[in-house]
C-alpha positions as CSV (number, residue, x, y, z in Angstrom):
1,M,61.1,-33.3,-46.0
2,S,62.9,-36.2,-47.7
3,E,63.1,-39.9,-47.4
4,A,66.6,-39.5,-46.0
5,N,65.3,-37.1,-43.4
6,P,61.7,-38.1,-42.6
7,P,59.7,-36.1,-40.1
8,V,59.5,-36.9,-36.4
9,H,55.8,-37.0,-35.3
10,V,55.4,-35.2,-31.9
11,V,52.0,-36.0,-30.4
12,G,50.8,-33.4,-27.9
13,G,51.5,-29.6,-27.8
14,G,52.0,-29.2,-24.0
15,L,55.3,-28.2,-22.4
16,A,57.2,-31.4,-23.5
17,G,55.8,-31.6,-27.0
18,S,56.4,-27.9,-27.6
19,E,60.0,-28.0,-26.4
20,C,60.7,-31.2,-28.3
21,A,59.3,-29.9,-31.6
22,W,61.3,-26.6,-31.3
23,Q,64.6,-28.3,-30.5
24,L,64.2,-30.8,-33.4
25,A,63.3,-28.1,-35.9
26,E,66.1,-25.9,-34.8
27,R,68.5,-28.7,-35.5
28,G,67.2,-29.4,-39.0
29,V,65.0,-32.3,-38.2
30,P,61.5,-31.8,-39.7
31,V,58.6,-32.1,-37.4
32,V,54.8,-32.8,-37.6
33,L,53.3,-31.5,-34.4
34,H,49.9,-33.1,-33.6
35,E,47.6,-31.2,-31.2
36,M,43.9,-32.1,-30.7
37,R,42.9,-28.8,-29.2
38,P,40.8,-26.9,-30.0
39,V,39.1,-29.5,-32.3
40,E,38.9,-31.8,-29.2
41,T,39.1,-30.2,-25.7
42,T,40.1,-31.5,-22.3
43,P,38.4,-30.8,-18.9
44,A,41.5,-28.8,-17.8
45,H,42.4,-26.7,-20.8
46,S,40.6,-23.5,-22.0
47,T,42.4,-22.6,-25.2
48,G,44.1,-24.1,-28.2
49,N,47.4,-22.6,-27.5
50,F,50.6,-24.7,-27.1
51,A,52.2,-25.0,-23.7
52,E,49.0,-23.8,-21.9
53,L,49.5,-23.7,-18.2
54,V,46.7,-25.4,-16.2
55,C,47.4,-25.8,-12.5
56,S,50.2,-23.3,-11.8
57,N,52.0,-20.4,-13.4
58,S,55.3,-21.2,-11.9
59,F,58.5,-23.1,-12.8
60,R,59.4,-23.0,-9.1
61,S,62.8,-21.8,-7.8
62,D,65.1,-19.8,-10.1
63,D,68.0,-20.0,-7.6
64,P,70.9,-21.3,-9.8
65,L,72.0,-23.6,-6.9
66,H,68.6,-25.1,-6.4
67,A,68.0,-28.3,-8.5
68,A,65.1,-26.6,-10.4
69,G,67.2,-23.5,-11.1
70,L,70.1,-25.7,-12.3
71,L,67.7,-27.6,-14.6
72,K,66.5,-24.3,-16.1
73,R,70.0,-23.3,-16.9
74,E,70.9,-26.6,-18.4
75,M,68.0,-26.2,-20.7
76,E,68.8,-22.6,-21.5
77,A,72.4,-23.7,-22.5
78,F,70.8,-25.6,-25.4
79,G,68.4,-22.8,-26.4
80,S,65.2,-23.8,-24.6
81,L,62.0,-22.3,-26.1
82,V,60.0,-23.0,-23.0
83,I,62.4,-21.2,-20.6
84,A,63.1,-18.3,-22.9
85,S,59.4,-17.7,-23.3
86,A,58.9,-17.9,-19.6
87,R,61.5,-15.3,-18.9
88,A,59.9,-13.0,-21.6
89,A,56.5,-13.3,-19.9
90,A,57.9,-13.3,-16.3
91,V,55.9,-11.7,-13.5
92,P,57.3,-10.8,-9.9
93,A,57.4,-13.9,-7.8
94,G,60.3,-13.6,-5.4
95,N,62.8,-16.3,-6.1
96,A,60.5,-18.3,-8.4
97,L,60.2,-18.0,-12.2
98,A,56.5,-17.3,-12.6
99,M,54.8,-15.9,-15.7
100,D,51.7,-14.5,-17.2
101,R,49.9,-17.6,-18.4
102,D,48.2,-16.1,-21.5
103,L,51.3,-14.1,-22.7
104,Y,53.5,-17.2,-22.2
105,A,51.3,-19.7,-24.1
106,A,50.7,-17.1,-26.9
107,A,54.5,-16.6,-27.3
108,V,55.2,-20.3,-27.5
109,T,52.4,-20.8,-30.0
110,E,53.5,-17.9,-32.2
111,R,57.1,-19.2,-32.4
112,L,56.0,-22.8,-33.2
113,E,53.6,-21.7,-35.8
114,A,56.1,-19.5,-37.5
115,H,58.9,-22.1,-37.7
116,P,59.4,-23.4,-41.2
117,G,60.5,-26.8,-40.0
118,I,57.3,-27.5,-38.1
119,E,54.1,-28.7,-39.7
120,I,51.1,-28.4,-37.3
121,E,48.1,-30.7,-37.5
122,R,45.1,-29.9,-35.4
123,H,43.3,-33.2,-34.8
124,E,43.0,-36.1,-32.4
125,L,45.4,-39.0,-33.1
126,T,43.9,-42.4,-32.2
127,A,47.0,-44.5,-33.1
128,I,50.7,-44.1,-32.6
129,P,52.3,-43.0,-35.9
130,E,54.9,-45.1,-37.7
131,G,58.5,-44.1,-37.7
132,D,60.1,-41.8,-35.2
133,C,57.4,-40.6,-32.8
134,V,57.4,-38.7,-29.5
135,V,54.2,-39.2,-27.5
136,A,53.8,-36.2,-25.1
137,T,50.1,-36.3,-24.4
138,G,50.3,-35.3,-20.8
139,P,48.3,-36.3,-17.7
140,L,45.0,-36.0,-19.5
141,T,45.8,-38.4,-22.4
142,S,42.7,-39.0,-24.4
143,P,40.9,-42.4,-24.1
144,A,41.9,-43.3,-27.7
145,M,45.6,-42.7,-27.2
146,S,45.5,-44.4,-23.8
147,E,44.1,-47.4,-25.5
148,A,46.8,-47.3,-28.1
149,L,49.5,-47.1,-25.4
150,A,47.9,-49.9,-23.5
151,G,48.1,-52.0,-26.7
152,L,51.8,-51.3,-26.9
153,L,52.8,-51.6,-23.2
154,G,50.2,-54.0,-21.8
155,S,47.1,-53.6,-19.8
156,D,48.8,-52.5,-16.5
157,Y,50.9,-49.8,-18.1
158,L,49.1,-46.7,-16.7
159,Y,48.4,-45.3,-13.3
160,F,45.6,-42.8,-13.0
161,Y,46.1,-41.3,-9.6
162,D,49.3,-39.7,-8.6
163,A,49.7,-40.3,-4.8
164,I,53.0,-38.9,-3.6
165,A,54.2,-39.1,0.0
166,P,56.5,-36.5,1.5
167,I,60.3,-36.9,1.5
168,V,62.4,-35.5,4.3
169,D,66.2,-34.9,4.5
170,A,67.5,-37.5,6.9
171,E,70.1,-35.2,8.4
172,S,67.5,-32.6,9.4
173,L,65.8,-35.0,11.9
174,D,66.5,-35.4,15.6
175,Y,67.1,-39.1,16.1
176,G,66.8,-39.0,19.9
177,P,63.1,-40.2,20.0
178,L,63.4,-42.3,16.8
179,F,64.5,-45.9,16.2
180,W,65.5,-48.1,13.2
181,Q,63.5,-51.4,12.9
182,S,61.5,-53.3,10.4
183,R,58.1,-54.6,11.4
184,Y,58.2,-58.1,13.0
185,G,62.0,-58.0,12.4
186,K,61.6,-58.7,8.6
187,G,64.2,-57.3,6.2
188,G,67.2,-55.3,7.2
189,G,67.5,-53.7,10.6
190,D,67.8,-50.2,9.1
191,D,65.1,-50.5,6.4
192,Y,62.7,-48.3,8.3
193,L,63.0,-45.3,10.7
194,N,60.2,-45.3,13.2
195,V,58.6,-42.3,14.9
196,P,56.7,-43.5,18.0
197,L,53.7,-41.6,19.5
198,D,52.0,-42.1,22.8
199,R,48.2,-41.7,23.1
200,D,48.2,-38.0,23.7
201,G,50.6,-37.3,20.9
202,Y,48.7,-39.4,18.5
203,L,45.3,-37.7,19.3
204,A,46.9,-34.2,19.0
205,F,48.4,-35.2,15.6
206,H,45.1,-36.7,14.5
207,T,43.3,-33.4,15.3
208,L,45.8,-31.4,13.3
209,L,45.3,-33.6,10.3
210,T,41.5,-33.3,10.3
211,E,41.6,-29.5,10.8
212,A,44.4,-28.7,8.3
213,E,43.7,-26.6,5.2
214,V,43.7,-28.6,2.0
215,Q,44.2,-27.8,-1.7
216,P,40.9,-27.2,-3.6
217,L,40.1,-29.8,-6.2
218,H,40.0,-28.8,-9.9
219,D,36.8,-29.7,-11.8
220,F,38.6,-32.6,-13.6
221,E,39.7,-34.0,-10.2
222,E,36.3,-34.2,-8.5
223,K,36.1,-38.0,-8.6
224,L,39.7,-38.3,-7.7
225,F,39.9,-40.5,-4.6
226,F,39.7,-44.3,-4.5
227,E,40.5,-46.6,-1.6
228,G,44.1,-47.3,-2.7
229,C,44.9,-43.6,-3.0
230,L,43.4,-41.7,-0.1
231,P,45.1,-38.6,1.4
232,I,46.3,-39.2,5.0
233,E,43.9,-36.4,6.2
234,E,41.0,-38.1,4.5
235,I,41.7,-41.4,6.2
236,A,41.9,-39.5,9.5
237,R,38.5,-38.0,9.0
238,R,37.0,-41.5,8.9
239,G,37.6,-42.0,12.6
240,V,40.0,-41.4,15.4
241,D,41.6,-44.9,15.1
242,T,41.7,-45.4,11.3
243,L,45.3,-44.4,11.0
244,R,46.3,-46.8,13.9
245,F,45.0,-49.6,11.7
246,G,46.7,-48.3,8.6
247,A,49.7,-46.2,7.9
248,M,50.4,-45.6,11.7
249,K,49.8,-49.0,13.1
250,P,52.2,-49.9,15.9
251,V,52.0,-53.7,15.8
252,G,55.3,-55.6,15.2
253,L,57.5,-52.7,16.4
254,H,59.3,-52.6,19.6
255,P,61.3,-49.6,20.7
256,P,64.7,-50.3,22.3
257,D,63.5,-48.7,25.6
258,G,60.8,-51.4,26.0
259,S,57.9,-49.0,25.6
260,R,54.7,-49.8,23.7
261,P,53.9,-47.0,21.2
262,Y,50.2,-46.1,20.7
263,A,51.0,-45.3,17.0
264,V,54.0,-45.2,14.7
265,V,55.0,-43.2,11.6
266,Q,57.4,-45.1,9.4
267,L,60.0,-43.7,7.1
268,R,61.7,-45.6,4.3
269,R,65.0,-44.8,2.6
270,E,64.6,-43.7,-1.0
271,D,66.1,-46.1,-3.6
272,L,68.4,-43.6,-5.2
273,A,68.9,-41.2,-2.4
274,K,69.9,-42.9,0.8
275,S,70.0,-39.6,2.6
276,Q,66.3,-39.0,2.0
277,L,63.4,-40.7,3.8
278,N,59.9,-41.3,2.4
279,I,57.1,-40.9,5.0
280,V,55.3,-44.2,4.2
281,G,51.6,-43.8,3.3
282,F,51.5,-40.1,3.9
283,Q,50.2,-38.8,0.5
284,S,48.4,-35.6,1.3
285,R,46.2,-32.9,-0.2
286,M,47.1,-30.4,2.6
287,T,48.6,-27.2,1.4
288,W,52.4,-27.3,1.5
289,G,52.5,-24.8,4.3
290,E,50.1,-26.9,6.4
291,Q,52.1,-30.1,5.7
292,K,55.2,-28.5,7.1
293,R,53.4,-27.1,10.1
294,V,51.6,-30.4,10.9
295,F,54.5,-32.9,10.2
296,R,57.0,-30.8,12.2
297,T,54.9,-31.6,15.3
298,L,56.0,-35.2,15.1
299,P,58.8,-36.3,17.5
300,G,62.2,-35.5,16.0
301,F,60.7,-33.4,13.2
302,A,60.9,-29.9,14.7
303,A,63.6,-28.9,12.2
304,A,62.6,-31.2,9.4
305,D,63.7,-30.1,5.9
306,F,61.3,-31.4,3.3
307,V,62.8,-32.3,-0.1
308,R,59.3,-33.0,-1.4
309,L,55.9,-32.5,0.1
310,G,52.9,-34.8,-0.4
311,Q,50.6,-34.6,-3.4
312,I,47.6,-36.3,-4.8
313,H,46.0,-35.5,-8.1
314,R,44.8,-36.8,-11.4
315,N,47.6,-38.0,-13.6
316,T,48.5,-40.5,-16.2
317,F,52.0,-42.1,-16.2
318,I,53.7,-45.3,-17.0
319,N,55.9,-47.5,-14.9
320,A,59.0,-46.0,-16.5
321,P,61.6,-48.3,-15.0
322,T,59.9,-51.2,-16.7
323,H,59.2,-49.6,-20.1
324,L,61.8,-46.9,-20.9
325,D,65.5,-47.0,-21.7
326,A,68.0,-44.2,-21.1
327,Y,67.0,-42.4,-24.3
328,Y,63.2,-42.3,-23.4
329,R,62.6,-45.0,-26.0
330,V,59.8,-47.6,-25.3
331,K,61.6,-50.9,-25.0
332,E,58.8,-52.7,-26.8
333,R,59.0,-50.3,-29.8
334,P,62.1,-48.2,-29.8
335,T,61.0,-45.8,-32.6
336,V,58.5,-44.5,-30.0
337,R,59.7,-42.1,-27.3
338,L,57.6,-40.9,-24.4
339,A,58.0,-37.4,-23.0
340,G,56.5,-35.3,-20.3
341,Q,54.4,-36.3,-17.3
342,I,53.4,-39.6,-18.9
343,T,57.0,-40.7,-18.2
344,G,56.6,-40.2,-14.5
345,V,58.3,-36.8,-14.1
346,E,56.4,-34.3,-12.0
347,G,55.9,-30.7,-13.0
348,Y,56.0,-28.4,-16.0
349,L,59.7,-27.8,-15.9
350,E,60.6,-31.4,-15.8
351,S,58.1,-32.3,-18.5
352,A,59.7,-29.7,-20.8
353,A,63.2,-31.0,-20.0
354,T,62.3,-34.6,-21.1
355,G,61.2,-33.1,-24.5
356,L,64.5,-31.3,-24.9
357,A,66.5,-34.3,-24.0
358,I,64.6,-36.5,-26.5
359,A,65.1,-33.9,-29.2
360,L,68.8,-33.7,-28.7
361,Y,69.1,-37.5,-28.8
362,L,67.1,-37.8,-32.0
363,A,69.0,-34.9,-33.6
364,L,72.3,-36.6,-32.8
365,E,71.0,-39.9,-34.2
366,R,70.0,-38.1,-37.4
367,S,73.4,-36.3,-37.8
368,G,76.2,-37.5,-39.9
369,A,78.5,-37.9,-36.9
370,W,76.3,-40.6,-35.4
371,G,74.3,-41.7,-38.4
372,G,72.9,-44.9,-36.9
373,A,76.4,-46.4,-36.3
374,R,76.1,-45.9,-32.5
375,R,73.9,-44.2,-30.0
376,P,74.7,-40.8,-28.5
377,E,76.2,-40.9,-25.1
378,P,73.4,-40.5,-22.4
379,F,73.4,-37.4,-20.2
380,P,75.6,-37.9,-17.2
381,A,73.6,-38.6,-14.0
382,T,75.7,-35.9,-12.4
383,T,73.6,-33.4,-14.4
384,A,69.9,-32.4,-13.9
385,L,69.0,-33.7,-17.3
386,G,70.7,-37.0,-16.6
387,A,69.3,-37.2,-13.1
388,L,65.8,-37.1,-14.4
389,V,66.2,-40.1,-16.6
390,R,68.2,-41.9,-13.9
391,H,65.1,-41.6,-11.8
392,L,62.9,-42.9,-14.6
393,T,65.1,-45.9,-15.5
394,E,66.9,-46.9,-12.4
395,S,64.2,-46.6,-9.7
396,N,62.6,-49.7,-8.2
397,P,59.6,-50.5,-10.5
398,K,57.7,-51.9,-7.5
399,R,57.8,-48.5,-5.8
400,F,58.1,-46.1,-8.7
401,Q,56.5,-42.6,-8.1
402,P,56.7,-39.4,-10.1
403,A,59.3,-36.9,-8.9
404,N,60.3,-33.3,-9.3
405,I,63.9,-32.6,-9.9
406,N,65.9,-32.7,-6.7
407,Y,69.5,-33.5,-5.8
408,G,68.5,-36.8,-4.4
409,L,68.1,-38.0,-8.0
410,F,71.7,-37.2,-8.9
411,T,74.6,-39.6,-8.2
412,D,76.1,-39.0,-4.8
413,L,78.9,-36.5,-4.2
414,E,82.2,-38.0,-3.6
415,G,83.7,-37.7,-0.2
416,R,82.2,-35.7,2.7
417,V,80.8,-32.3,1.8
418,K,79.3,-30.0,4.5
419,R,75.6,-29.7,4.2
420,A,75.7,-26.0,3.6
421,E,78.0,-26.5,0.6
422,R,76.3,-29.4,-1.1
423,R,74.0,-27.5,-3.5
424,A,77.0,-25.5,-4.8
425,A,79.0,-28.7,-5.1
426,Y,76.2,-30.5,-7.1
427,A,75.8,-27.5,-9.4
428,S,79.5,-27.1,-10.0
429,R,79.9,-30.7,-10.8
430,A,76.9,-30.6,-13.2
431,H,78.3,-27.6,-15.1
432,V,81.6,-29.4,-15.8
433,A,79.8,-32.7,-16.7
434,L,77.3,-31.1,-19.0
435,A,79.9,-28.9,-20.8
436,G,82.0,-32.0,-21.4
437,W,79.1,-34.0,-22.6
438,A,78.1,-31.4,-25.1
439,E,81.6,-31.1,-26.4
440,R,81.9,-34.9,-26.9
441,Q,78.6,-34.9,-28.8
442,G,79.5,-31.9,-31.0
443,L,76.5,-29.9,-29.8
444,A,76.4,-26.1,-29.6
445,F,76.4,-25.2,-25.9
446,D,76.1,-21.8,-24.2
447,A,78.2,-22.1,-21.0
448,G,77.3,-18.5,-20.1
449,K,73.6,-19.5,-19.8
450,L,74.5,-22.4,-17.5
451,A,76.4,-20.2,-15.1
452,A,73.9,-17.3,-15.2
453,G,73.1,-15.9,-11.8
454,I,75.7,-17.9,-10.0
455,E,77.5,-14.9,-8.7
456,S,74.4,-13.5,-7.0
457,E,73.4,-14.2,-3.5
458,P,70.6,-16.8,-3.7
459,E,67.5,-16.5,-1.7
460,P,65.9,-19.3,0.2
461,A,64.3,-21.7,-2.3
462,P,60.8,-23.0,-2.1
463,V,60.2,-26.8,-1.6
464,G,60.4,-28.8,-4.8
């Protein structure tokens, strides 16, 4: 390490921190990787290994035309440690990339510990290091680091409960029984799509909610719920009419046929993806299978295609549109970058992708070609890597929620494309854009990795 090439401090050895440290070191940027485990533990982890998987052993769909599959291949084109290790420890899981948790984390740990460009320090950091620093402390950020971040970003910087409502593809709905209208006529006439229910329909739906199977809570989530973040099924259990005075209240809405609905479900257009509709107030802890079964009983929802299903769990994330720029830099202190779930991405895969993106940006800034004279070009928002940061920086800060990668985060396709051909169109466009971006930055890029599997017949991909 030299004064001309000082180390980057990466705080946190989860998926994002591990990928970031590896990418930097592989590009000649020295790294100090700080991980408090096993000196200090968390309620969720059981080992001191890097990239330990806690709540799942899957990186979701590996279909090359699925948004998650595309993101994997974009990362692999830049030599991703996380994805290479996952493939080496893979176990049969249909069309998903799943792995043996222990083998996977052990492999990542072994490679990081053996890298000559990475210095590992096992201790808890209570302050943000000076100089270039990447904070990737995850959804269970320690109290001391949370306090340090609060001092940097302000007292309202963190959200501690991740309440995510389902999102449905607008074209998959039957609009016959539905109507566009804002409550009391406020706002635009097409701000909300309304799903009216009569008394019998509401009571049947209420019963389905209260009897549905829910995800079990992890030990560290036992004190999860508070009044501003209740699952829709938990609200339903409080009484037969609770939803009619909350998320499903019918007041202020008047269907064009003159009827008076007993209850109404409202859907709101997503900010970046106008073809996707958020089911307002329907965060849920039901299993994904149960959510699809229950929600498809709503009028017009029989063939509903869910882009994302509801979730609610313990999390720590910032209001990214307020605090981050397109390079994941904290606006209040640009030498500090944030990576992983703390930025407001959802999932292991997306967390690792933010670490990779930050490392590429930092390596380019340190290279002679860029050398501080100008910033690297941001990833195009037509790529999966660019779509993630588009979500983090261009979403409405008043309604910002974490998100998995999905094509609704990308810039829209030009012209009219048949629905059955859209995933291939998005993927093809991303391939061209990312190859061009890498060439302009002077970065090594494996186009073969990006196109891997594209010739095979893809299986139906799981939601997410």
